[in-house]
Structures are given as C-alpha cells and as structure tokens.
mmJSON file of the N, C-alpha and C atoms, coordinates in Angstrom:
{"data_MODEL":{"atom_site":{
"group_PDB":["ATOM","ATOM","ATOM","ATOM","ATOM","ATOM","ATOM","ATOM","ATOM","ATOM","ATOM","ATOM","ATOM","ATOM","ATOM","ATOM","ATOM","ATOM","ATOM","ATOM","ATOM","ATOM","ATOM","ATOM","ATOM","ATOM","ATOM","ATOM","ATOM","ATOM","ATOM","ATOM","ATOM","ATOM","ATOM","ATOM","ATOM","ATOM","ATOM","ATOM","ATOM","ATOM","ATOM","ATOM","ATOM","ATOM","ATOM","ATOM","ATOM","ATOM","ATOM","ATOM","ATOM","ATOM","ATOM","ATOM","ATOM","ATOM","ATOM","ATOM","ATOM","ATOM","ATOM","ATOM","ATOM","ATOM","ATOM","ATOM","ATOM","ATOM","ATOM","ATOM","ATOM","ATOM","ATOM","ATOM","ATOM","ATOM","ATOM","ATOM","ATOM","ATOM","ATOM","ATOM","ATOM","ATOM","ATOM","ATOM","ATOM","ATOM","ATOM","ATOM","ATOM","ATOM","ATOM","ATOM","ATOM","ATOM","ATOM","ATOM","ATOM","ATOM","ATOM","ATOM","ATOM","ATOM","ATOM","ATOM","ATOM","ATOM","ATOM","ATOM","ATOM","ATOM","ATOM","ATOM","ATOM","ATOM","ATOM","ATOM","ATOM","ATOM","ATOM","ATOM","ATOM","ATOM","ATOM","ATOM","ATOM","ATOM","ATOM","ATOM","ATOM","ATOM","ATOM","ATOM","ATOM","ATOM","ATOM","ATOM","ATOM","ATOM","ATOM","ATOM","ATOM","ATOM","ATOM","ATOM","ATOM","ATOM","ATOM","ATOM","ATOM","ATOM","ATOM","ATOM","ATOM","ATOM","ATOM","ATOM","ATOM","ATOM","ATOM","ATOM","ATOM","ATOM","ATOM","ATOM","ATOM","ATOM","ATOM","ATOM","ATOM","ATOM","ATOM","ATOM","ATOM","ATOM","ATOM","ATOM","ATOM","ATOM","ATOM","ATOM","ATOM","ATOM","ATOM","ATOM","ATOM","ATOM","ATOM","ATOM","ATOM","ATOM","ATOM","ATOM","ATOM","ATOM","ATOM","ATOM","ATOM","ATOM","ATOM","ATOM","ATOM","ATOM","ATOM","ATOM","ATOM","ATOM","ATOM","ATOM","ATOM","ATOM","ATOM","ATOM","ATOM","ATOM","ATOM","ATOM","ATOM","ATOM","ATOM","ATOM","ATOM","ATOM","ATOM","ATOM"],
"id":[1,2,3,4,5,6,7,8,9,10,11,12,13,14,15,16,17,18,19,20,21,22,23,24,25,26,27,28,29,30,31,32,33,34,35,36,37,38,39,40,41,42,43,44,45,46,47,48,49,50,51,52,53,54,55,56,57,58,59,60,61,62,63,64,65,66,67,68,69,70,71,72,73,74,75,76,77,78,79,80,81,82,83,84,85,86,87,88,89,90,91,92,93,94,95,96,97,98,99,100,101,102,103,104,105,106,107,108,109,110,111,112,113,114,115,116,117,118,119,120,121,122,123,124,125,126,127,128,129,130,131,132,133,134,135,136,137,138,139,140,141,142,143,144,145,146,147,148,149,150,151,152,153,154,155,156,157,158,159,160,161,162,163,164,165,166,167,168,169,170,171,172,173,174,175,176,177,178,179,180,181,182,183,184,185,186,187,188,189,190,191,192,193,194,195,196,197,198,199,200,201,202,203,204,205,206,207,208,209,210,211,212,213,214,215,216,217,218,219,220,221,222,223,224,225,226,227,228],
"type_symbol":["N","C","C","N","C","C","N","C","C","N","C","C","N","C","C","N","C","C","N","C","C","N","C","C","N","C","C","N","C","C","N","C","C","N","C","C","N","C","C","N","C","C","N","C","C","N","C","C","N","C","C","N","C","C","N","C","C","N","C","C","N","C","C","N","C","C","N","C","C","N","C","C","N","C","C","N","C","C","N","C","C","N","C","C","N","C","C","N","C","C","N","C","C","N","C","C","N","C","C","N","C","C","N","C","C","N","C","C","N","C","C","N","C","C","N","C","C","N","C","C","N","C","C","N","C","C","N","C","C","N","C","C","N","C","C","N","C","C","N","C","C","N","C","C","N","C","C","N","C","C","N","C","C","N","C","C","N","C","C","N","C","C","N","C","C","N","C","C","N","C","C","N","C","C","N","C","C","N","C","C","N","C","C","N","C","C","N","C","C","N","C","C","N","C","C","N","C","C","N","C","C","N","C","C","N","C","C","N","C","C","N","C","C","N","C","C","N","C","C","N","C","C","N","C","C","N","C","C"],
"label_atom_id":["N","CA","C","N","CA","C","N","CA","C","N","CA","C","N","CA","C","N","CA","C","N","CA","C","N","CA","C","N","CA","C","N","CA","C","N","CA","C","N","CA","C","N","CA","C","N","CA","C","N","CA","C","N","CA","C","N","CA","C","N","CA","C","N","CA","C","N","CA","C","N","CA","C","N","CA","C","N","CA","C","N","CA","C","N","CA","C","N","CA","C","N","CA","C","N","CA","C","N","CA","C","N","CA","C","N","CA","C","N","CA","C","N","CA","C","N","CA","C","N","CA","C","N","CA","C","N","CA","C","N","CA","C","N","CA","C","N","CA","C","N","CA","C","N","CA","C","N","CA","C","N","CA","C","N","CA","C","N","CA","C","N","CA","C","N","CA","C","N","CA","C","N","CA","C","N","CA","C","N","CA","C","N","CA","C","N","CA","C","N","CA","C","N","CA","C","N","CA","C","N","CA","C","N","CA","C","N","CA","C","N","CA","C","N","CA","C","N","CA","C","N","CA","C","N","CA","C","N","CA","C","N","CA","C","N","CA","C","N","CA","C","N","CA","C","N","CA","C","N","CA","C","N","CA","C","N","CA","C","N","CA","C","N","CA","C"],
"label_alt_id":[null,null,null,null,null,null,null,null,null,null,null,null,null,null,null,null,null,null,null,null,null,null,null,null,null,null,null,null,null,null,null,null,null,null,null,null,null,null,null,null,null,null,null,null,null,null,null,null,null,null,null,null,null,null,null,null,null,null,null,null,null,null,null,null,null,null,null,null,null,null,null,null,null,null,null,null,null,null,null,null,null,null,null,null,null,null,null,null,null,null,null,null,null,null,null,null,null,null,null,null,null,null,null,null,null,null,null,null,null,null,null,null,null,null,null,null,null,null,null,null,null,null,null,null,null,null,null,null,null,null,null,null,null,null,null,null,null,null,null,null,null,null,null,null,null,null,null,null,null,null,null,null,null,null,null,null,null,null,null,null,null,null,null,null,null,null,null,null,null,null,null,null,null,null,null,null,null,null,null,null,null,null,null,null,null,null,null,null,null,null,null,null,null,null,null,null,null,null,null,null,null,null,null,null,null,null,null,null,null,null,null,null,null,null,null,null,null,null,null,null,null,null,null,null,null,null,null,null],
"label_comp_id":["MET","MET","MET","SER","SER","SER","ASN","ASN","ASN","MET","MET","MET","MET","MET","MET","ALA","ALA","ALA","VAL","VAL","VAL","LEU","LEU","LEU","CYS","CYS","CYS","ALA","ALA","ALA","ARG","ARG","ARG","GLN","GLN","GLN","LEU","LEU","LEU","ALA","ALA","ALA","PHE","PHE","PHE","PRO","PRO","PRO","HIS","HIS","HIS","VAL","VAL","VAL","ARG","ARG","ARG","LEU","LEU","LEU","GLU","GLU","GLU","GLY","GLY","GLY","TRP","TRP","TRP","LYS","LYS","LYS","PRO","PRO","PRO","GLU","GLU","GLU","ASP","ASP","ASP","ARG","ARG","ARG","PRO","PRO","PRO","VAL","VAL","VAL","ALA","ALA","ALA","PHE","PHE","PHE","THR","THR","THR","PRO","PRO","PRO","ILE","ILE","ILE","GLN","GLN","GLN","SER","SER","SER","HIS","HIS","HIS","TYR","TYR","TYR","SER","SER","SER","ILE","ILE","ILE","ALA","ALA","ALA","ARG","ARG","ARG","GLY","GLY","GLY","ALA","ALA","ALA","MET","MET","MET","VAL","VAL","VAL","CYS","CYS","CYS","GLY","GLY","GLY","MET","MET","MET","GLY","GLY","GLY","MET","MET","MET","ASN","ASN","ASN","GLN","GLN","GLN","MET","MET","MET","ARG","ARG","ARG","GLY","GLY","GLY","VAL","VAL","VAL","PRO","PRO","PRO","CYS","CYS","CYS","ASP","ASP","ASP","ARG","ARG","ARG","LEU","LEU","LEU","THR","THR","THR","GLY","GLY","GLY","ARG","ARG","ARG","MET","MET","MET","SER","SER","SER","VAL","VAL","VAL","GLU","GLU","GLU","ALA","ALA","ALA","LEU","LEU","LEU","GLU","GLU","GLU","GLU","GLU","GLU","MET","MET","MET","ILE","ILE","ILE"],
"label_asym_id":["A","A","A","A","A","A","A","A","A","A","A","A","A","A","A","A","A","A","A","A","A","A","A","A","A","A","A","A","A","A","A","A","A","A","A","A","A","A","A","A","A","A","A","A","A","A","A","A","A","A","A","A","A","A","A","A","A","A","A","A","A","A","A","A","A","A","A","A","A","A","A","A","A","A","A","A","A","A","A","A","A","A","A","A","A","A","A","A","A","A","A","A","A","A","A","A","A","A","A","A","A","A","A","A","A","A","A","A","A","A","A","A","A","A","A","A","A","A","A","A","A","A","A","A","A","A","A","A","A","A","A","A","A","A","A","A","A","A","A","A","A","A","A","A","A","A","A","A","A","A","A","A","A","A","A","A","A","A","A","A","A","A","A","A","A","A","A","A","A","A","A","A","A","A","A","A","A","A","A","A","A","A","A","A","A","A","A","A","A","A","A","A","A","A","A","A","A","A","A","A","A","A","A","A","A","A","A","A","A","A","A","A","A","A","A","A","A","A","A","A","A","A","A","A","A","A","A","A"],
"label_entity_id":["1","1","1","1","1","1","1","1","1","1","1","1","1","1","1","1","1","1","1","1","1","1","1","1","1","1","1","1","1","1","1","1","1","1","1","1","1","1","1","1","1","1","1","1","1","1","1","1","1","1","1","1","1","1","1","1","1","1","1","1","1","1","1","1","1","1","1","1","1","1","1","1","1","1","1","1","1","1","1","1","1","1","1","1","1","1","1","1","1","1","1","1","1","1","1","1","1","1","1","1","1","1","1","1","1","1","1","1","1","1","1","1","1","1","1","1","1","1","1","1","1","1","1","1","1","1","1","1","1","1","1","1","1","1","1","1","1","1","1","1","1","1","1","1","1","1","1","1","1","1","1","1","1","1","1","1","1","1","1","1","1","1","1","1","1","1","1","1","1","1","1","1","1","1","1","1","1","1","1","1","1","1","1","1","1","1","1","1","1","1","1","1","1","1","1","1","1","1","1","1","1","1","1","1","1","1","1","1","1","1","1","1","1","1","1","1","1","1","1","1","1","1","1","1","1","1","1","1"],
"label_seq_id":[1,1,1,2,2,2,3,3,3,4,4,4,5,5,5,6,6,6,7,7,7,8,8,8,9,9,9,10,10,10,11,11,11,12,12,12,13,13,13,14,14,14,15,15,15,16,16,16,17,17,17,18,18,18,19,19,19,20,20,20,21,21,21,22,22,22,23,23,23,24,24,24,25,25,25,26,26,26,27,27,27,28,28,28,29,29,29,30,30,30,31,31,31,32,32,32,33,33,33,34,34,34,35,35,35,36,36,36,37,37,37,38,38,38,39,39,39,40,40,40,41,41,41,42,42,42,43,43,43,44,44,44,45,45,45,46,46,46,47,47,47,48,48,48,49,49,49,50,50,50,51,51,51,52,52,52,53,53,53,54,54,54,55,55,55,56,56,56,57,57,57,58,58,58,59,59,59,60,60,60,61,61,61,62,62,62,63,63,63,64,64,64,65,65,65,66,66,66,67,67,67,68,68,68,69,69,69,70,70,70,71,71,71,72,72,72,73,73,73,74,74,74,75,75,75,76,76,76],
"pdbx_PDB_ins_code":[null,null,null,null,null,null,null,null,null,null,null,null,null,null,null,null,null,null,null,null,null,null,null,null,null,null,null,null,null,null,null,null,null,null,null,null,null,null,null,null,null,null,null,null,null,null,null,null,null,null,null,null,null,null,null,null,null,null,null,null,null,null,null,null,null,null,null,null,null,null,null,null,null,null,null,null,null,null,null,null,null,null,null,null,null,null,null,null,null,null,null,null,null,null,null,null,null,null,null,null,null,null,null,null,null,null,null,null,null,null,null,null,null,null,null,null,null,null,null,null,null,null,null,null,null,null,null,null,null,null,null,null,null,null,null,null,null,null,null,null,null,null,null,null,null,null,null,null,null,null,null,null,null,null,null,null,null,null,null,null,null,null,null,null,null,null,null,null,null,null,null,null,null,null,null,null,null,null,null,null,null,null,null,null,null,null,null,null,null,null,null,null,null,null,null,null,null,null,null,null,null,null,null,null,null,null,null,null,null,null,null,null,null,null,null,null,null,null,null,null,null,null,null,null,null,null,null,null],
"Cartn_x":[21.253,22.538,23.625,23.53,24.562,24.514,23.326,23.244,23.858,23.616,24.213,25.736,26.246,27.694,28.266,27.527,27.986,28.094,27.114,27.162,28.334,28.539,29.667,31.011,31.119,32.362,32.61,31.554,31.692,32.104,31.52,31.903,33.371,33.818,35.213,36.157,35.766,36.596,36.681,35.553,35.51,35.94,35.661,35.945,36.605,37.856,38.478,38.651,38.672,38.861,37.644,36.477,35.236,35.241,35.807,35.802,36.446,37.524,38.241,37.95,37.725,37.587,36.169,35.308,33.953,33.9,32.699,32.499,33.087,33.713,34.25,33.236,33.234,32.265,32.323,33.497,33.629,33.218,32.961,32.518,31.104,30.914,29.596,29.271,28.975,28.708,27.385,27.406,26.208,26.369,25.309,25.353,24.175,24.4,23.369,22.956,21.661,21.117,19.892,19.601,18.398,17.159,16.259,15.053,14.242,14.423,13.705,14.483,15.57,16.384,15.633,16.057,15.446,15.652,14.701,14.774,16.004,16.585,17.748,18.967,18.997,20.101,20.055,18.882,18.731,18.977,18.556,18.804,20.302,21.024,22.47,23.125,22.608,23.116,22.868,21.726,21.405,22.367,22.582,23.436,24.878,25.365,26.756,26.936,25.848,25.952,25.876,25.686,25.631,24.227,23.233,21.86,21.107,19.867,19.037,18.76,18.735,18.47,19.636,20.778,21.938,21.935,20.961,20.818,19.985,20.515,19.82,19.287,17.978,17.344,17.437,18.053,18.233,17.127,16.447,15.392,15.915,15.014,15.365,14.387,14.805,13.925,12.891,11.627,10.568,10.574,11.008,10.987,12.215,13.382,14.619,15.148,14.735,15.266,16.64,17.121,18.446,18.462,19.468,19.621,19.888,19.268,19.475,20.819,21.744,23.074,22.96,22.09,21.904,21.402,20.427,19.883,20.952,21.744,22.809,23.818,24.256,25.223,24.676,23.4,22.767,22.704,22.442,22.355,23.7,24.745,26.082,26.508],
"Cartn_y":[-90.855,-90.216,-91.259,-92.414,-93.439,-93.98,-94.099,-94.559,-93.536,-92.262,-91.232,-91.266,-91.445,-91.53,-92.751,-93.86,-95.062,-94.812,-94.111,-93.789,-92.847,-91.862,-90.944,-91.668,-92.613,-93.397,-94.239,-94.845,-95.646,-94.759,-93.584,-92.643,-92.264,-91.99,-91.616,-92.747,-93.973,-95.116,-95.29,-95.157,-95.384,-94.163,-92.976,-91.737,-90.732,-90.958,-90.079,-88.632,-88.386,-87.021,-86.121,-86.705,-85.926,-84.945,-85.331,-84.464,-83.118,-83.096,-81.848,-81.244,-82.088,-81.604,-81.67,-82.408,-82.596,-83.734,-83.99,-85.059,-84.664,-85.6,-85.392,-85.92,-85.386,-85.842,-87.347,-87.948,-89.384,-90.27,-89.685,-90.467,-90.988,-92.251,-92.878,-93.701,-93.038,-93.794,-94.536,-95.772,-96.598,-97.39,-97.518,-98.299,-99.262,-100.401,-101.43,-101.55,-101.589,-101.67,-102.587,-103.274,-104.111,-103.266,-103.815,-103.072,-102.677,-103.393,-103.103,-102.164,-101.587,-100.738,-99.452,-98.866,-97.637,-96.494,-95.598,-94.478,-93.603,-93.663,-92.823,-93.207,-94.411,-94.813,-93.969,-93.865,-93.044,-91.573,-91.125,-89.729,-89.475,-90.475,-90.363,-90.204,-90.928,-90.789,-89.382,-88.818,-87.458,-86.468,-86.616,-85.689,-85.745,-86.937,-87.047,-86.67,-86.319,-85.795,-86.809,-88.086,-89.075,-89.217,-88.808,-88.846,-90.089,-89.899,-91.011,-92.024,-91.595,-92.518,-93.452,-93.206,-94.072,-95.242,-95.296,-96.419,-97.493,-98.706,-99.824,-100.747,-100.934,-101.802,-103.256,-104.069,-105.491,-106.264,-107.17,-107.972,-108.742,-108.943,-109.608,-110.737,-111.614,-112.638,-111.948,-112.238,-111.535,-111.828,-113.011,-113.373,-112.888,-113.027,-112.676,-111.295,-110.747,-109.47,-109.594,-110.835,-111.082,-110.755,-109.997,-109.629,-110.88,-110.972,-112.09,-111.905,-112.803,-112.733,-112.929,-113.83,-114.078,-112.82,-112.153,-110.933,-109.832,-109.719,-108.726,-108.994,-110.235,-110.576,-110.243,-110.512,-110.221,-108.715,-107.942,-106.484,-105.847,-106.434,-105.891,-106.171],
"Cartn_z":[177.969,177.837,177.557,178.212,178.001,176.581,175.984,174.589,173.637,173.891,173.047,173.163,174.369,174.561,173.854,173.854,173.158,171.654,171.082,169.654,169.365,170.224,170.042,170.157,171.076,171.213,169.97,169.443,168.217,167.046,166.951,165.898,166.022,167.227,167.455,167.053,167.322,166.969,165.452,164.773,163.329,162.51,163.012,162.292,163.234,163.636,164.636,164.177,162.891,162.392,162.598,162.785,162.846,164.01,165.113,166.297,166.033,165.274,165.022,163.647,162.653,161.276,160.728,161.377,160.869,159.859,159.359,158.382,157.04,156.378,155.035,154.027,152.805,151.807,151.54,151.668,151.392,152.573,153.728,154.88,154.632,154.89,154.732,155.973,157.09,158.311,158.251,158.703,158.83,160.118,160.881,162.109,162.135,162.73,162.841,164.298,164.52,165.866,165.837,166.918,166.937,166.633,165.886,165.506,166.742,167.844,169.08,170.002,169.519,170.388,170.759,171.834,172.353,171.358,171.292,170.348,170.574,171.753,172.043,171.21,170.677,169.798,168.521,167.917,166.708,167.023,168.182,168.568,168.739,169.236,169.353,167.994,166.996,165.632,165.109,165.46,165.049,165.706,167.003,167.743,167.244,166.903,166.469,164.998,164.333,162.985,161.864,162.183,161.11,160.525,161.248,160.752,161.189,161.572,162.04,160.945,159.681,158.589,158.31,158.923,158.748,159.724,160.609,161.529,160.84,160.794,160.166,161.249,161.249,162.236,161.828,162.664,162.395,163.112,162.395,163.034,164.248,165.211,166.469,166.76,167.654,168.181,169.063,168.863,169.594,171.087,171.467,172.885,173.642,173.04,173.753,173.401,172.264,171.81,171.183,171.04,170.481,168.993,168.571,167.174,166.337,165.184,164.272,163.557,163.852,163.23,161.732,161.314,159.881,159.172,159.759,159.164,159.122,160.189,160.23,159.115,158.966,157.906,156.525,156.328,155.035,154.78,155.823,155.677,155.397,155.972,155.771,154.35],
"occupancy":[1.0,1.0,1.0,1.0,1.0,1.0,1.0,1.0,1.0,1.0,1.0,1.0,1.0,1.0,1.0,1.0,1.0,1.0,1.0,1.0,1.0,1.0,1.0,1.0,1.0,1.0,1.0,1.0,1.0,1.0,1.0,1.0,1.0,1.0,1.0,1.0,1.0,1.0,1.0,1.0,1.0,1.0,1.0,1.0,1.0,1.0,1.0,1.0,1.0,1.0,1.0,1.0,1.0,1.0,1.0,1.0,1.0,1.0,1.0,1.0,1.0,1.0,1.0,1.0,1.0,1.0,1.0,1.0,1.0,1.0,1.0,1.0,1.0,1.0,1.0,1.0,1.0,1.0,1.0,1.0,1.0,1.0,1.0,1.0,1.0,1.0,1.0,1.0,1.0,1.0,1.0,1.0,1.0,1.0,1.0,1.0,1.0,1.0,1.0,1.0,1.0,1.0,1.0,1.0,1.0,1.0,1.0,1.0,1.0,1.0,1.0,1.0,1.0,1.0,1.0,1.0,1.0,1.0,1.0,1.0,1.0,1.0,1.0,1.0,1.0,1.0,1.0,1.0,1.0,1.0,1.0,1.0,1.0,1.0,1.0,1.0,1.0,1.0,1.0,1.0,1.0,1.0,1.0,1.0,1.0,1.0,1.0,1.0,1.0,1.0,1.0,1.0,1.0,1.0,1.0,1.0,1.0,1.0,1.0,1.0,1.0,1.0,1.0,1.0,1.0,1.0,1.0,1.0,1.0,1.0,1.0,1.0,1.0,1.0,1.0,1.0,1.0,1.0,1.0,1.0,1.0,1.0,1.0,1.0,1.0,1.0,1.0,1.0,1.0,1.0,1.0,1.0,1.0,1.0,1.0,1.0,1.0,1.0,1.0,1.0,1.0,1.0,1.0,1.0,1.0,1.0,1.0,1.0,1.0,1.0,1.0,1.0,1.0,1.0,1.0,1.0,1.0,1.0,1.0,1.0,1.0,1.0,1.0,1.0,1.0,1.0,1.0,1.0],
"B_iso_or_equiv":[0.0,0.0,0.0,0.0,0.0,0.0,0.0,0.0,0.0,0.0,0.0,0.0,0.0,0.0,0.0,0.0,0.0,0.0,0.0,0.0,0.0,0.0,0.0,0.0,0.0,0.0,0.0,0.0,0.0,0.0,0.0,0.0,0.0,0.0,0.0,0.0,0.0,0.0,0.0,0.0,0.0,0.0,0.0,0.0,0.0,0.0,0.0,0.0,0.0,0.0,0.0,0.0,0.0,0.0,0.0,0.0,0.0,0.0,0.0,0.0,0.0,0.0,0.0,0.0,0.0,0.0,0.0,0.0,0.0,0.0,0.0,0.0,0.0,0.0,0.0,0.0,0.0,0.0,0.0,0.0,0.0,0.0,0.0,0.0,0.0,0.0,0.0,0.0,0.0,0.0,0.0,0.0,0.0,0.0,0.0,0.0,0.0,0.0,0.0,0.0,0.0,0.0,0.0,0.0,0.0,0.0,0.0,0.0,0.0,0.0,0.0,0.0,0.0,0.0,0.0,0.0,0.0,0.0,0.0,0.0,0.0,0.0,0.0,0.0,0.0,0.0,0.0,0.0,0.0,0.0,0.0,0.0,0.0,0.0,0.0,0.0,0.0,0.0,0.0,0.0,0.0,0.0,0.0,0.0,0.0,0.0,0.0,0.0,0.0,0.0,0.0,0.0,0.0,0.0,0.0,0.0,0.0,0.0,0.0,0.0,0.0,0.0,0.0,0.0,0.0,0.0,0.0,0.0,0.0,0.0,0.0,0.0,0.0,0.0,0.0,0.0,0.0,0.0,0.0,0.0,0.0,0.0,0.0,0.0,0.0,0.0,0.0,0.0,0.0,0.0,0.0,0.0,0.0,0.0,0.0,0.0,0.0,0.0,0.0,0.0,0.0,0.0,0.0,0.0,0.0,0.0,0.0,0.0,0.0,0.0,0.0,0.0,0.0,0.0,0.0,0.0,0.0,0.0,0.0,0.0,0.0,0.0,0.0,0.0,0.0,0.0,0.0,0.0],
"pdbx_formal_charge":[null,null,null,null,null,null,null,null,null,null,null,null,null,null,null,null,null,null,null,null,null,null,null,null,null,null,null,null,null,null,null,null,null,null,null,null,null,null,null,null,null,null,null,null,null,null,null,null,null,null,null,null,null,null,null,null,null,null,null,null,null,null,null,null,null,null,null,null,null,null,null,null,null,null,null,null,null,null,null,null,null,null,null,null,null,null,null,null,null,null,null,null,null,null,null,null,null,null,null,null,null,null,null,null,null,null,null,null,null,null,null,null,null,null,null,null,null,null,null,null,null,null,null,null,null,null,null,null,null,null,null,null,null,null,null,null,null,null,null,null,null,null,null,null,null,null,null,null,null,null,null,null,null,null,null,null,null,null,null,null,null,null,null,null,null,null,null,null,null,null,null,null,null,null,null,null,null,null,null,null,null,null,null,null,null,null,null,null,null,null,null,null,null,null,null,null,null,null,null,null,null,null,null,null,null,null,null,null,null,null,null,null,null,null,null,null,null,null,null,null,null,null,null,null,null,null,null,null],
"auth_seq_id":[1,1,1,2,2,2,3,3,3,4,4,4,5,5,5,6,6,6,7,7,7,8,8,8,9,9,9,10,10,10,11,11,11,12,12,12,13,13,13,14,14,14,15,15,15,16,16,16,17,17,17,18,18,18,19,19,19,20,20,20,21,21,21,22,22,22,23,23,23,24,24,24,25,25,25,26,26,26,27,27,27,28,28,28,29,29,29,30,30,30,31,31,31,32,32,32,33,33,33,34,34,34,35,35,35,36,36,36,37,37,37,38,38,38,39,39,39,40,40,40,41,41,41,42,42,42,43,43,43,44,44,44,45,45,45,46,46,46,47,47,47,48,48,48,49,49,49,50,50,50,51,51,51,52,52,52,53,53,53,54,54,54,55,55,55,56,56,56,57,57,57,58,58,58,59,59,59,60,60,60,61,61,61,62,62,62,63,63,63,64,64,64,65,65,65,66,66,66,67,67,67,68,68,68,69,69,69,70,70,70,71,71,71,72,72,72,73,73,73,74,74,74,75,75,75,76,76,76],
"auth_comp_id":["MET","MET","MET","SER","SER","SER","ASN","ASN","ASN","MET","MET","MET","MET","MET","MET","ALA","ALA","ALA","VAL","VAL","VAL","LEU","LEU","LEU","CYS","CYS","CYS","ALA","ALA","ALA","ARG","ARG","ARG","GLN","GLN","GLN","LEU","LEU","LEU","ALA","ALA","ALA","PHE","PHE","PHE","PRO","PRO","PRO","HIS","HIS","HIS","VAL","VAL","VAL","ARG","ARG","ARG","LEU","LEU","LEU","GLU","GLU","GLU","GLY","GLY","GLY","TRP","TRP","TRP","LYS","LYS","LYS","PRO","PRO","PRO","GLU","GLU","GLU","ASP","ASP","ASP","ARG","ARG","ARG","PRO","PRO","PRO","VAL","VAL","VAL","ALA","ALA","ALA","PHE","PHE","PHE","THR","THR","THR","PRO","PRO","PRO","ILE","ILE","ILE","GLN","GLN","GLN","SER","SER","SER","HIS","HIS","HIS","TYR","TYR","TYR","SER","SER","SER","ILE","ILE","ILE","ALA","ALA","ALA","ARG","ARG","ARG","GLY","GLY","GLY","ALA","ALA","ALA","MET","MET","MET","VAL","VAL","VAL","CYS","CYS","CYS","GLY","GLY","GLY","MET","MET","MET","GLY","GLY","GLY","MET","MET","MET","ASN","ASN","ASN","GLN","GLN","GLN","MET","MET","MET","ARG","ARG","ARG","GLY","GLY","GLY","VAL","VAL","VAL","PRO","PRO","PRO","CYS","CYS","CYS","ASP","ASP","ASP","ARG","ARG","ARG","LEU","LEU","LEU","THR","THR","THR","GLY","GLY","GLY","ARG","ARG","ARG","MET","MET","MET","SER","SER","SER","VAL","VAL","VAL","GLU","GLU","GLU","ALA","ALA","ALA","LEU","LEU","LEU","GLU","GLU","GLU","GLU","GLU","GLU","MET","MET","MET","ILE","ILE","ILE"],
"auth_asym_id":["A","A","A","A","A","A","A","A","A","A","A","A","A","A","A","A","A","A","A","A","A","A","A","A","A","A","A","A","A","A","A","A","A","A","A","A","A","A","A","A","A","A","A","A","A","A","A","A","A","A","A","A","A","A","A","A","A","A","A","A","A","A","A","A","A","A","A","A","A","A","A","A","A","A","A","A","A","A","A","A","A","A","A","A","A","A","A","A","A","A","A","A","A","A","A","A","A","A","A","A","A","A","A","A","A","A","A","A","A","A","A","A","A","A","A","A","A","A","A","A","A","A","A","A","A","A","A","A","A","A","A","A","A","A","A","A","A","A","A","A","A","A","A","A","A","A","A","A","A","A","A","A","A","A","A","A","A","A","A","A","A","A","A","A","A","A","A","A","A","A","A","A","A","A","A","A","A","A","A","A","A","A","A","A","A","A","A","A","A","A","A","A","A","A","A","A","A","A","A","A","A","A","A","A","A","A","A","A","A","A","A","A","A","A","A","A","A","A","A","A","A","A","A","A","A","A","A","A"],
"auth_atom_id":["N","CA","C","N","CA","C","N","CA","C","N","CA","C","N","CA","C","N","CA","C","N","CA","C","N","CA","C","N","CA","C","N","CA","C","N","CA","C","N","CA","C","N","CA","C","N","CA","C","N","CA","C","N","CA","C","N","CA","C","N","CA","C","N","CA","C","N","CA","C","N","CA","C","N","CA","C","N","CA","C","N","CA","C","N","CA","C","N","CA","C","N","CA","C","N","CA","C","N","CA","C","N","CA","C","N","CA","C","N","CA","C","N","CA","C","N","CA","C","N","CA","C","N","CA","C","N","CA","C","N","CA","C","N","CA","C","N","CA","C","N","CA","C","N","CA","C","N","CA","C","N","CA","C","N","CA","C","N","CA","C","N","CA","C","N","CA","C","N","CA","C","N","CA","C","N","CA","C","N","CA","C","N","CA","C","N","CA","C","N","CA","C","N","CA","C","N","CA","C","N","CA","C","N","CA","C","N","CA","C","N","CA","C","N","CA","C","N","CA","C","N","CA","C","N","CA","C","N","CA","C","N","CA","C","N","CA","C","N","CA","C","N","CA","C","N","CA","C","N","CA","C","N","CA","C","N","CA","C","N","CA","C","N","CA","C"],
"pdbx_PDB_model_num":[1,1,1,1,1,1,1,1,1,1,1,1,1,1,1,1,1,1,1,1,1,1,1,1,1,1,1,1,1,1,1,1,1,1,1,1,1,1,1,1,1,1,1,1,1,1,1,1,1,1,1,1,1,1,1,1,1,1,1,1,1,1,1,1,1,1,1,1,1,1,1,1,1,1,1,1,1,1,1,1,1,1,1,1,1,1,1,1,1,1,1,1,1,1,1,1,1,1,1,1,1,1,1,1,1,1,1,1,1,1,1,1,1,1,1,1,1,1,1,1,1,1,1,1,1,1,1,1,1,1,1,1,1,1,1,1,1,1,1,1,1,1,1,1,1,1,1,1,1,1,1,1,1,1,1,1,1,1,1,1,1,1,1,1,1,1,1,1,1,1,1,1,1,1,1,1,1,1,1,1,1,1,1,1,1,1,1,1,1,1,1,1,1,1,1,1,1,1,1,1,1,1,1,1,1,1,1,1,1,1,1,1,1,1,1,1,1,1,1,1,1,1,1,1,1,1,1,1]
}}}
C-alpha cells in the first residue's frame, strides 16, 4: 500500500490536473524504478492510470541493489 501511495504522490506532483480532470492526450508519464523493485511499484502505476508499461526498470548492483546512476542517465 505504501508503494502505491508513493506512486500516487509522485503522479500528483508531476501531473496535478489528473486528480480532477484525468489524463490529457499530451500527457506522457514515465517513471524509473530499480529493476529489482517490488512488483507493487508497477501495480501502483496501473492503479494511478499511467500503465505498468510506463515503468522503466533501471539496472542495479547485484550485491547492494543500488540503482546504476550511469544507466539511469542513459535511459533518460
């Protein structure tokens, strides 16, 4: 539940109109998450209406789980 709320909070910050007006055709939400993140992150994207396919998995260090900053910069 907390991951879904985090996705909803991020959506509200980036797209405040969605809560009252819904998604506009020009909206193109994309979110980046560690590839090892819990499945509830993608489910949160589904619930908030942006779609699970809009979540981009960023490679991580296998031992620490730390997101690769270089990979994230390249993906952006």
